[in-house]
ZAMARGU-4260 file (C-alpha; in steps of 0.2 Angstrom, whole numbers, plus 5000, padded with zeros to 4 digits):
<rodrens>
0) 4827/4918/4820 | 4840/4904/4823 | 4842/4902/4805 | 4847/4921/4802 | 4858/4922/4817
5) 4874/4922/4806 | 4868/4937/4796 | 4862/4947/4811 | 4879/4944/4819 | 4888/4950/4804
10) 4876/4965/4802 | 4879/4970/4820 | 4897/4973/4815 | 4892/4983/4799 | 4900/5000/4796
15) 4883/5007/4791 | 4875/5013/4808 | 4857/5010/4803 | 4861/4992/4798 | 4871/4990/4814
20) 4858/4997/4826 | 4844/4987/4818 | 4854/4971/4821 | 4859/4975/4839 | 4840/4978/4842
25) 4836/4961/4834 | 4848/4952/4846 | 4842/4961/4861 | 4824/4956/4857 | 4829/4938/4854
30) 4838/4937/4870 | 4823/4944/4880 | 4810/4933/4871 | 4819/4917/4873 | 4836/4916/4882
35) 4838/4897/4881 | 4837/4897/4862 | 4847/4913/4861 | 4862/4906/4870 | 4860/4889/4861
40) 4861/4898/4844 | 4876/4908/4849 | 4885/4892/4855 | 4880/4883/4839 | 4887/4898/4829
45) 4903/4898/4838 | 4905/4880/4835 | 4900/4880/4817 | 4915/4877/4806 | 4905/4883/4791
50) 4902/4900/4798 | 4912/4916/4795 | 4925/4920/4808 | 4918/4937/4812 | 4901/4930/4817
55) 4909/4916/4827 | 4919/4928/4837 | 4905/4940/4841 | 4894/4925/4846 | 4907/4920/4858
60) 4909/4938/4865 | 4890/4940/4867 | 4890/4923/4876 | 4904/4929/4888 | 4895/4945/4892
65) 4879/4935/4896 | 4889/4926/4910 | 4899/4940/4918 | 4899/4959/4921 | 4910/4972/4930
70) 4897/4978/4941 | 4894/4967/4956 | 4875/4967/4956 | 4874/4964/4937 | 4887/4950/4939
75) 4876/4942/4953 | 4860/4943/4942 | 4869/4935/4927 | 4876/4921/4938 | 4858/4917/4945
80) 4851/4918/4928 | 4863/4905/4921 | 4860/4893/4936 | 4842/4893/4933 | 4843/4889/4915
85) 4837/4871/4910 | 4850/4858/4913 | 4848/4851/4895 | 4851/4868/4887 | 4867/4871/4898
90) 4874/4853/4893 | 4871/4857/4875 | 4880/4874/4876 | 4895/4867/4886 | 4897/4853/4873
95) 4897/4866/4859 | 4911/4875/4868 | 4922/4860/4871 | 4919/4855/4853 | 4925/4873/4848
100) 4942/4870/4856 | 4947/4858/4842 | 4942/4871/4828 | 4956/4875/4816 | 4951/4894/4817
105) 4962/4902/4831 | 4949/4916/4835 | 4935/4904/4838 | 4946/4893/4849 | 4952/4907/4859
110) 4935/4914/4862 | 4928/4897/4867 | 4942/4896/4880 | 4937/4912/4889 | 4918/4907/4889
115) 4922/4890/4896 | 4932/4898/4910 | 4917/4910/4914 | 4905/4895/4915 | 4917/4886/4926
120) 4918/4901/4937 | 4899/4899/4940 | 4897/4881/4940 | 4913/4873/4949 | 4909/4882/4966
125) 4891/4875/4965 | 4899/4857/4963 | 4892/4857/4945 | 4902/4852/4929 | 4913/4840/4939
130) 4919/4832/4923 | 4926/4848/4915 | 4944/4847/4921 | 4945/4829/4917 | 4939/4831/4899
135) 4951/4846/4896 | 4966/4835/4903 | 4961/4821/4891 | 4962/4834/4877 | 4981/4838/4881
140) 4986/4821/4873 | 4977/4825/4856 | 4988/4825/4841 | 4984/4841/4832 | 4995/4854/4841
145) 4981/4867/4840 | 4969/4857/4851 | 4983/4856/4864 | 4986/4874/4863 | 4968/4879/4865
150) 4966/4867/4880 | 4981/4874/4889 | 4974/4892/4886 | 4958/4886/4893 | 4966/4879/4909
155) 4975/4896/4911 | 4959/4906/4910 | 4951/4893/4922 | 4964/4896/4935 | 4962/4915/4933
160) 4943/4914/4935 | 4941/4901/4948 | 4945/4902/4966 | 4959/4890/4971 | 4948/4882/4985
165) 4935/4875/4973 | 4948/4864/4964 | 4954/4849/4974 | 4973/4846/4976 | 4973/4830/4965
170) 4966/4840/4950 | 4978/4855/4954 | 4992/4842/4953 | 4986/4836/4936 | 4983/4853/4929
175) 5001/4858/4934 | 5008/4842/4927 | 5000/4846/4910 | 5005/4864/4910 | 5023/4861/4915
180) 5025/4847/4902 | 5018/4859/4889 | 5032/4872/4894 | 5046/4859/4893 | 5060/4862/4881
185) 5056/4846/4871 | 5039/4853/4866 | 5042/4857/4848 | 5027/4868/4845 | 5029/4886/4851
190) 5011/4890/4852 | 5008/4876/4864 | 5023/4881/4874 | 5018/4899/4875 | 5000/4894/4880
195) 5007/4883/4893 | 5019/4896/4900 | 5004/4909/4901 | 4994/4896/4909 | 5007/4893/4923
200) 5007/4911/4927 | 4988/4910/4931 | 4990/4893/4940 | 5003/4899/4952 | 4990/4904/4965
205) 4984/4886/4965 | 5002/4879/4968 | 5005/4882/4987 | 5006/4863/4991 | 5017/4860/4976
210) 5029/4874/4980 | 5031/4867/4998 | 5037/4851/4990 | 5056/4852/4986 | 5056/4840/4971
215) 5040/4848/4963 | 5047/4866/4966 | 5064/4861/4959 | 5056/4854/4943 | 5044/4869/4941
220) 5058/4881/4943 | 5070/4872/4931 | 5056/4872/4918 | 5053/4891/4920 | 5071/4895/4920
225) 5074/4885/4904 | 5059/4894/4896 | 5068/4911/4899 | 5081/4905/4886 | 5069/4899/4873
230) 5072/4906/4855 | 5054/4913/4854 | 5054/4931/4862 | 5035/4929/4868 | 5039/4913/4877
235) 5054/4921/4886 | 5044/4936/4891 | 5030/4925/4898 | 5043/4914/4907 | 5050/4930/4916
240) 5032/4935/4920 | 5030/4919/4929 | 5047/4922/4938 | 5041/4939/4944 | 5025/4931/4951
245) 5034/4917/4959 | 5046/4930/4967 | 5031/4939/4975 | 5020/4924/4979 | 5034/4912/4985
250) 5047/4924/4991 | 5052/4913/5006 | 5056/4899/4994 | 5068/4908/4982 | 5085/4906/4992
255) 5091/4890/4982 | 5088/4898/4965 | 5093/4916/4968 | 5110/4915/4960 | 5103/4907/4945
260) 5089/4920/4944 | 5103/4934/4945 | 5113/4926/4931 | 5097/4924/4920 | 5091/4941/4923
265) 5107/4950/4921 | 5109/4942/4904 | 5092/4947/4899 | 5094/4965/4905 | 5110/4967/4895
270) 5106/4957/4879 | 5088/4953/4877 | 5074/4962/4868 | 5065/4976/4878 | 5049/4967/4883
275) 5060/4953/4890 | 5073/4964/4899 | 5059/4974/4907 | 5052/4959/4915 | 5069/4954/4921
280) 5071/4971/4930 | 5053/4969/4936 | 5058/4953/4945 | 5071/4963/4956 | 5058/4976/4959
285) 5046/4963/4966 | 5059/4956/4977 | 5062/4974/4984 | 5043/4976/4987 | 5043/4960/4997
290) 5058/4965/5007 | 5052/4982/5010 | 5035/4975/5017 | 5044/4963/5028 | 5056/4976/5035
295) 5042/4989/5038 | 5031/4976/5046 | 5044/4969/5058 | 5056/4984/5059 | 5070/4973/5056
300) 5069/4962/5072 | 5064/4945/5067 | 5057/4936/5082 | 5051/4919/5080 | 5033/4925/5077
305) 5036/4934/5061 | 5027/4925/5046 | 5041/4927/5034 | 5059/4931/5038 | 5069/4943/5027
310) 5082/4934/5017 | 5091/4951/5012 | 5092/4945/4994 | 5094/4963/4988 | 5108/4967/5001
315) 5118/4951/4995 | 5115/4955/4977 | 5120/4974/4978 | 5138/4974/4971 | 5132/4966/4955
320) 5114/4972/4955 | 5117/4991/4956 | 5130/4992/4941 | 5118/4982/4930 | 5104/4994/4934
325) 5115/5009/4932 | 5119/5003/4914 | 5101/5003/4910 | 5099/5022/4914 | 5109/5025/4898
330) 5096/5017/4887 | 5084/5032/4886 | 5073/5035/4872 | 5073/5052/4862 | 5055/5057/4866
335) 5052/5048/4883 | 5047/5063/4893 | 5033/5068/4881 | 5023/5052/4882 | 5014/5050/4898
340) 5012/5031/4897 | 5031/5029/4892 | 5039/5014/4900 | 5056/5009/4894 | 5072/5001/4900
345) 5080/5017/4908 | 5063/5021/4917 | 5062/5003/4924 | 5080/5003/4929 | 5078/5019/4938
350) 5062/5014/4947 | 5070/4998/4952 | 5085/5008/4959 | 5073/5018/4969 | 5066/5002/4977
355) 5083/4995/4980 | 5088/5012/4989 | 5072/5010/5000 | 5077/4991/5004 | 5095/4994/5009
360) 5096/5012/5014 | 5113/5020/5016 | 5122/5005/5008 | 5117/5011/4991 | 5125/5028/4992
365) 5144/5023/4989 | 5139/5011/4975 | 5130/5025/4965 | 5140/5041/4969 | 5155/5036/4957
370) 5143/5034/4943 | 5135/5051/4946 | 5152/5060/4948 | 5158/5052/4932 | 5144/5056/4921
375) 5135/5072/4928 | 5146/5084/4917 | 5149/5073/4902 | 5145/5082/4885 | 5133/5068/4880
380) 5116/5072/4886 | 5112/5053/4890 | 5126/5053/4903 | 5121/5069/4911 | 5103/5063/4912
385) 5107/5046/4918 | 5118/5053/4932 | 5104/5065/4937 | 5091/5051/4937 | 5102/5040/4947
390) 5104/5054/4960 | 5085/5057/4961 | 5081/5039/4962 | 5091/5035/4978 | 5084/5050/4988
395) 5071/5040/4997 | 5078/5026/5009 | 5095/5032/5015 | 5096/5043/5030 | 5096/5062/5029
400) 5113/5062/5038 | 5120/5051/5024 | 5113/5062/5010 | 5113/5080/5017 | 5131/5085/5013
405) 5130/5077/4996 | 5114/5086/4992 | 5121/5103/4998 | 5134/5101/4985 | 5122/5095/4972
410) 5109/5108/4974 | 5118/5123/4966 | 5123/5112/4952 | 5105/5106/4949 | 5098/5124/4949
415) 5111/5129/4936 | 5107/5114/4925 | 5089/5117/4926 | 5092/5135/4920 | 5106/5132/4907
420) 5107/5114/4901 | 5104/5114/4882 | 5094/5097/4883 | 5076/5096/4888 | 5078/5078/4895
425) 5091/5083/4907 | 5080/5098/4912 | 5065/5087/4915 | 5075/5075/4926 | 5084/5089/4935
430) 5067/5097/4940 | 5060/5080/4945 | 5076/5077/4956 | 5074/5094/4964 | 5056/5089/4968
435) 5063/5073/4976 | 5075/5083/4986 | 5062/5094/4993 | 5050/5079/4996 | 5062/5068/5006
440) 5075/5080/5013 | 5066/5096/5018 | 5054/5100/5031 | 5051/5102/5050 | 5058/5084/5053
445) 5075/5086/5045 | 5088/5092/5057 | 5100/5101/5045 | 5090/5112/5033 | 5095/5111/5015
450) 5085/5127/5010 | 5092/5142/5019 | 5088/5161/5018 | 5103/5162/5007 | 5097/5150/4994
455) 5078/5151/4995 | 5076/5166/4983 | 5087/5157/4970 | 5077/5141/4971 | 5060/5150/4969
460) 5067/5161/4955 | 5074/5146/4945 | 5058/5136/4948 | 5047/5150/4942 | 5058/5153/4927
465) 5057/5134/4922 | 5038/5135/4922 | 5040/5144/4906 | 5050/5130/4899 | 5043/5115/4888
470) 5027/5108/4896 | 5036/5092/4902 | 5049/5103/4911 | 5037/5115/4917 | 5026/5101/4925
475) 5041/5094/4935 | 5045/5112/4940 | 5027/5114/4947 | 5030/5097/4956 | 5046/5103/4964
480) 5038/5119/4970 | 5024/5109/4977 | 5036/5100/4989 | 5046/5115/4993 | 5030/5124/4999
485) 5024/5108/5008 | 5040/5107/5018 | 5035/5124/5027 | 5018/5118/5031 | 5021/5117/5050
490) 5031/5132/5052 | 5019/5143/5061 | 5016/5162/5057 | 5030/5167/5045 | 5036/5156/5031
495) 5052/5159/5021 | 5040/5158/5006 | 5029/5172/5011 | 5039/5186/5002 | 5037/5177/4986
500) 5019/5172/4988 | 5011/5184/4976 | 5024/5181/4962 | 5022/5162/4964 | 5003/5163/4963
505) 5004/5174/4948 | 5016/5162/4939 | 5005/5147/4942 | 4990/5156/4936 | 5000/5161/4920
510) 5004/5142/4918 | 4986/5137/4919 | 4982/5149/4904 | 4996/5143/4893 | 4991/5137/4876
515) 5000/5121/4878 | 4994/5118/4896 | 4985/5102/4891 | 5001/5093/4887 | 5011/5083/4900
520) 4997/5086/4913 | 5004/5103/4915 | 4987/5112/4919 | 4983/5099/4932 | 5000/5101/4940
525) 4999/5120/4941 | 4982/5119/4950 | 4988/5105/4962 | 5003/5116/4966 | 4992/5132/4968
530) 4981/5122/4980 | 4996/5117/4990 | 5003/5135/4990 | 4986/5141/4997 | 4985/5126/5010
535) 5002/5130/5017 | 5000/5149/5017 | 5001/5159/5034 | 4989/5172/5040 | 5001/5185/5033
540) 4995/5181/5015 | 4976/5179/5019 | 4972/5195/5010 | 4981/5188/4994 | 4972/5172/4995
545) 4956/5182/4996 | 4960/5191/4980 | 4961/5174/4972 | 4943/5170/4975 | 4936/5182/4961
550) 4949/5176/4949 | 4945/5158/4950 | 4926/5161/4951 | 4928/5171/4934 | 4937/5156/4926
555) 4924/5144/4932 | 4910/5156/4925 | 4919/5156/4908 | 4918/5137/4907 | 4900/5138/4911
560) 4897/5150/4897 | 4906/5140/4884 | 4895/5137/4868 | 4892/5120/4860 | 4907/5109/4862
565) 4914/5093/4853 | 4915/5078/4865 | 4934/5080/4866 | 4931/5099/4871 | 4918/5094/4883
570) 4930/5082/4892 | 4943/5095/4893 | 4930/5108/4900 | 4924/5095/4913 | 4942/5092/4918
575) 4945/5111/4920 | 4929/5113/4930 | 4934/5100/4942 | 4951/5108/4944 | 4943/5125/4948
580) 4930/5118/4960 | 4945/5109/4969 | 4954/5126/4970 | 4939/5135/4977 | 4937/5121/4990
585) 4955/5123/4996 | 4953/5142/4996 | 4937/5141/5006 | 4944/5129/5019 | 4959/5141/5021
590) 4949/5157/5023 | 4936/5148/5033 | 4949/5143/5046 | 4952/5161/5053 | 4939/5173/5059
595) 4944/5189/5050 | 4947/5180/5034 | 4931/5171/5035 | 4921/5187/5038 | 4929/5194/5022
600) 4925/5178/5012 | 4907/5179/5016 | 4904/5192/5003 | 4908/5179/4989 | 4898/5165/4996
605) 4882/5168/4987 | 4891/5169/4970 | 4901/5154/4973 | 4886/5143/4978 | 4877/5149/4963
610) 4892/5144/4952 | 4892/5126/4960 | 4874/5124/4957 | 4876/5128/4939 | 4891/5115/4938
615) 4879/5102/4945 | 4867/5106/4931 | 4881/5100/4918 | 4879/5082/4925 | 4898/5076/4924
620) 4902/5064/4938 | 4920/5070/4941 | 4915/5088/4942 | 4900/5083/4953 | 4912/5076/4965
625) 4924/5091/4966 | 4909/5103/4967 | 4901/5093/4981 | 4917/5093/4991 | 4919/5112/4988
630) 4901/5114/4995 | 4906/5105/5011 | 4919/5118/5013 | 4907/5132/5010 | 4895/5124/5023
635) 4909/5123/5036 | 4914/5141/5033 | 4897/5149/5033 | 4889/5139/5047 | 4871/5142/5051
640) 4870/5154/5037 | 4871/5140/5025 | 4853/5136/5027 | 4848/5149/5014 | 4856/5138/5000
645) 4847/5122/5005 | 4831/5124/4995 | 4841/5125/4979 | 4854/5112/4984 | 4843/5099/4991
650) 4838/5091/4974 | 4857/5089/4970 | 4861/5081/4987 | 4847/5069/4983 | 4854/5065/4966
655) 4871/5062/4973 | 4864/5050/4986 | 4855/5040/4973 | 4870/5039/4962 | 4874/5020/4963
660) 4883/5019/4947 | 4897/5032/4951 | 4898/5027/4969 | 4912/5039/4973 | 4900/5053/4970
665) 4888/5045/4982 | 4901/5043/4995 | 4906/5061/4993 | 4888/5067/4995 | 4886/5057/5011
670) 4901/5066/5018 | 4895/5083/5013 | 4878/5079/5021 | 4888/5077/5037 | 4897/5094/5034
675) 4880/5102/5032 | 4873/5094/5048 | 4888/5101/5058 | 4885/5118/5050 | 4866/5119/5052
680) 4863/5110/5068 | 4844/5108/5070 | 4841/5120/5055 | 4844/5104/5044 | 4828/5096/5051
685) 4816/5100/5037 | 4827/5090/5025 | 4830/5075/5037 | 4816/5064/5031 | 4821/5065/5013
690) 4840/5062/5018 | 4836/5048/5030 | 4825/5039/5018 | 4838/5039/5004 | 4852/5034/5016
695) 4841/5019/5022 | 4838/5015/5004 | 4856/5015/5000 | 4860/5003/5014 | 4848/4990/5009
700) 4853/4990/4991 | 4864/4977/4985 | 4869/4988/4970 | 4879/5000/4980 | 4897/4998/4982
705) 4902/4992/4999 | 4914/5006/5002 | 4900/5019/5004 | 4892/5010/5019 | 4904/5015/5033
710) 4902/5034/5029 | 4883/5032/5028 | 4883/5025/5046 | 4894/5040/5052 | 4881/5051/5043
715) 4867/5044/5055 | 4878/5050/5069 | 4880/5068/5061 | 4861/5069/5059 | 4857/5063/5076
720) 4870/5075/5084 | 4862/5090/5074 | 4844/5086/5077 | 4845/5079/5094 | 4829/5070/5101
725) 4821/5074/5084 | 4830/5058/5079 | 4817/5048/5088 | 4807/5044/5073 | 4821/5037/5064
730) 4827/5025/5078 | 4816/5011/5073 | 4824/5011/5056 | 4842/5015/5059 | 4845/5004/5075
735) 4841/4987/5067 | 4852/4992/5052 | 4866/4996/5064 | 4863/4981/5074 | 4864/4969/5059
740) 4880/4978/5052 | 4888/4977/5069 | 4885/4958/5070 | 4892/4956/5053 | 4908/4966/5057
745) 4911/4958/5074 | 4917/4941/5068 | 4931/4942/5056 | 4942/4927/5060 | 4951/4921/5044
750) 4948/4937/5034 | 4962/4944/5023 | 4970/4961/5026 | 4959/4970/5014 | 4944/4963/5022
755) 4950/4967/5040 | 4954/4985/5034 | 4936/4986/5027 | 4929/4979/5043 | 4937/4992/5053
760) 4930/5006/5042 | 4913/4998/5045 | 4915/4996/5063 | 4921/5014/5065 | 4906/5020/5055
765) 4894/5011/5066 | 4902/5017/5082 | 4902/5035/5076 | 4883/5033/5073 | 4880/5026/5090
770) 4891/5040/5097 | 4881/5054/5088 | 4865/5046/5093 | 4869/5045/5112 | 4877/5063/5112
775) 4861/5070/5102 | 4849/5063/5115 | 4860/5068/5130 | 4850/5078/5143 | 4833/5075/5134
780) 4818/5067/5143 | 4818/5055/5128 | 4835/5046/5133 | 4825/5031/5140 | 4821/5027/5121
785) 4839/5021/5120 | 4840/5009/5135 | 4833/4994/5125 | 4848/4996/5113 | 4862/4997/5126
790) 4864/4978/5129 | 4867/4975/5111 | 4879/4989/5109 | 4889/4983/5124 | 4889/4965/5117
795) 4896/4973/5101 | 4910/4982/5110 | 4914/4965/5119 | 4915/4955/5103 | 4926/4967/5094
800) 4938/4968/5109 | 4939/4949/5109 | 4943/4948/5091 | 4959/4958/5094 | 4960/4965/5076
805) 4954/4983/5078 | 4965/4997/5073 | 4969/5013/5083 | 4955/5023/5075 | 4941/5010/5080
810) 4949/5008/5097 | 4947/5027/5100 | 4929/5028/5094 | 4924/5012/5103 | 4931/5018/5120
815) 4922/5035/5116 | 4905/5025/5113 | 4907/5017/5130 | 4909/5034/5138 | 4894/5041/5128
820) 4883/5026/5134 | 4888/5029/5152 | 4886/5048/5151 | 4869/5048/5142 | 4861/5034/5151
825) 4868/5036/5168 | 4863/5023/5181 | 4853/5014/5168 | 4870/5010/5160 | 4880/5007/5176
830) 4874/4990/5180 | 4875/4984/5162 | 4893/4990/5160 | 4897/4981/5177 | 4890/4965/5169
835) 4900/4967/5153 | 4913/4953/5150 | 4927/4965/5144 | 4923/4983/5148 | 4935/4984/5162
840) 4950/4976/5152 | 4946/4986/5137 | 4946/5002/5148 | 4963/4998/5156 | 4971/4994/5139
845) 4965/5011/5132 | 4971/5020/5148 | 4989/5013/5146 | 4989/5016/5127 | 5004/5025/5119
850) 4992/5035/5108 | 4987/5051/5118 | 4970/5052/5109 | 4965/5035/5114 | 4971/5038/5132
855) 4962/5055/5133 | 4945/5047/5127 | 4948/5033/5140 | 4951/5045/5154 | 4934/5054/5150
860) 4925/5037/5148 | 4932/5031/5165 | 4925/5047/5173 | 4908/5045/5164 | 4907/5026/5170
865) 4912/5030/5188 | 4898/5043/5188 | 4885/5031/5181 | 4890/5017/5193 | 4890/5028/5208
870) 4872/5035/5205
</rodrens>
């Protein structure tokens, strides 16, 4: 086989599908029959200078895929598989890879760089391949420039793949020295300089010690800034990418360089090619992001304990930064509104302007208003559009007081422009800006209302008219209507929108049926807005919401009747089914929330459920998720009557719970099982064995995404609450799982923010499970079954209290569990609670909380504990 490997690899890329499939099958068999020889042959192919480029590239790609995968569990398997390979085989493969770095063929070198980094990611943490970095660094001094280029590229990939803590500081210093030397202005070969600049980008995460040293930092910054002036556009772009990353990773070290950075970026934004100019704007956006985070976290008061002070770089740069960004707004492209992924100078400038407004608040308004006033009525569409875009960009950040009077003047002007401006770009941006006005300056929290009985009708009329405009304008008009409606969400019984309800719904349905509704996300926007209109509607319009049910059901029925479709047609159909299921979910939630409407809704429940079951049979993950969520809403609305759907539905619930690949579907199904438990109470009992078996299987699988585990624990609580003491037979399985998860989640010192957030979700799930189990067993003669678990639960509460990193949600659930424990176990819990290390402190802390929900739970827990202790 090894002899023919070249031909098989070429055949695997053949245009003839029979030849291709046969070759792919041969490769699969070879891999299964003898992995070592298979990987050796591939590395030999990649290194073989006499082999065709195409077979070498594919050989490298297959090698890379044999070492790494996107799915966690698959990745883990591949890592284990590599680690157990024969040492001699691995040494040969690695030698071939390193040898390939000196190949004159660019594609072969580049593929080898990536594979070396994948092997390093597996071996360096295991203290294997210690000589790798040394041998790469010795390559740097090779004479042929292409060897140097390939080695720098490899070092870059290595820094991207490997975690900083597995490379010691001495080696980091050497890597950085090599990389920064390669970037230097006296490096004559541009390929080498580009590879070095890209490598630095990946090495920045390793450079904390170097950035803390003034001399080293000055040197790195000088070399990066020089590279932004290199004649080669790719090197300039890569150098700015490094600066963007430095701005966010080492914000607190920027002060000495900020003036130079401004000069370099201003020059690039005004004079350089677009890819470079975009990165120069991105740099200021990332400084804004840093300052917004710092200001939000510390609310502007920097006591000595804040990690990083705010240096107010944006505030200081304002007088020069704002005019530079305003200039970019005039560089629009002719067709930018039609391409969803479009990103150009004008868009980047407007986005950055919006971030600047959020960073400095009111200070931006006087700097932008003259530009708006000067350009808003100009004959050239570019000037009108830029002025409108500037206005829309600064609406989030400044205080409503500062903006209200300006917006009141502008509103009428905008509505006229949306109706009459001859240019589609201007209309598009005007509709977007109206949406921003309604999002940030309208609603129950704004003191001076912008929308009054006098102008409400005009606003609705103009927006509905604009929904007949070009798809990009219509989509933005839907968005504006969405925020307009949302602003009246908390208004109570009568909403100013009520008189227009029927007209609005009719217009939105009309939009969903437009021939061109597939363009510019228009159909999706129309359904999202329709959902919001329903969600924010009042009881007065309940009868009209009810009339929507058969209309949406008919539309869903039509998608199910569609004959054979092309794959593109099928995708569009799935998308539409998802939107319709989502719409039915919102309608069901709305009608299910009030008694008379719920009673009227029941006449449709059978048909709706029948449609959802047919949707499941179509087997599309996104639709599955939407239909599942909608079924949760039906369960909530129909209550105990939902039991009649269970025999049909159960197999789909089971399928959802087994769906590890599309883990969002699994998570949603777990949530719906909870809804069903709440609706059915003990009528869910016949299905519990199957459900619990599947949930326990999910928890013990290392293939399931970790985000699904917290909802599974909460689901235990829902089941226990529904079936009460019948949960007895699951205790011996569920409790040890909860205990081991509790132990894992109790100790988090040194975790990053993302891990702490996940840990809190996990704790909350575990606590909800305990809470449901205690409440389910309350007043049952079987409560004594829970006594053996009480010490562990109290220990868990102690340890998370001691960690001091729980969020408010966990705090509320935790104090509730303490109360449940006392309430259900009575005197059996009393003495244990008195022995607890921190119960008293925890209770007092919750009793004095500012959060009224925590306080309320704590008051209840205090009474339950007092009863338990007094018995």
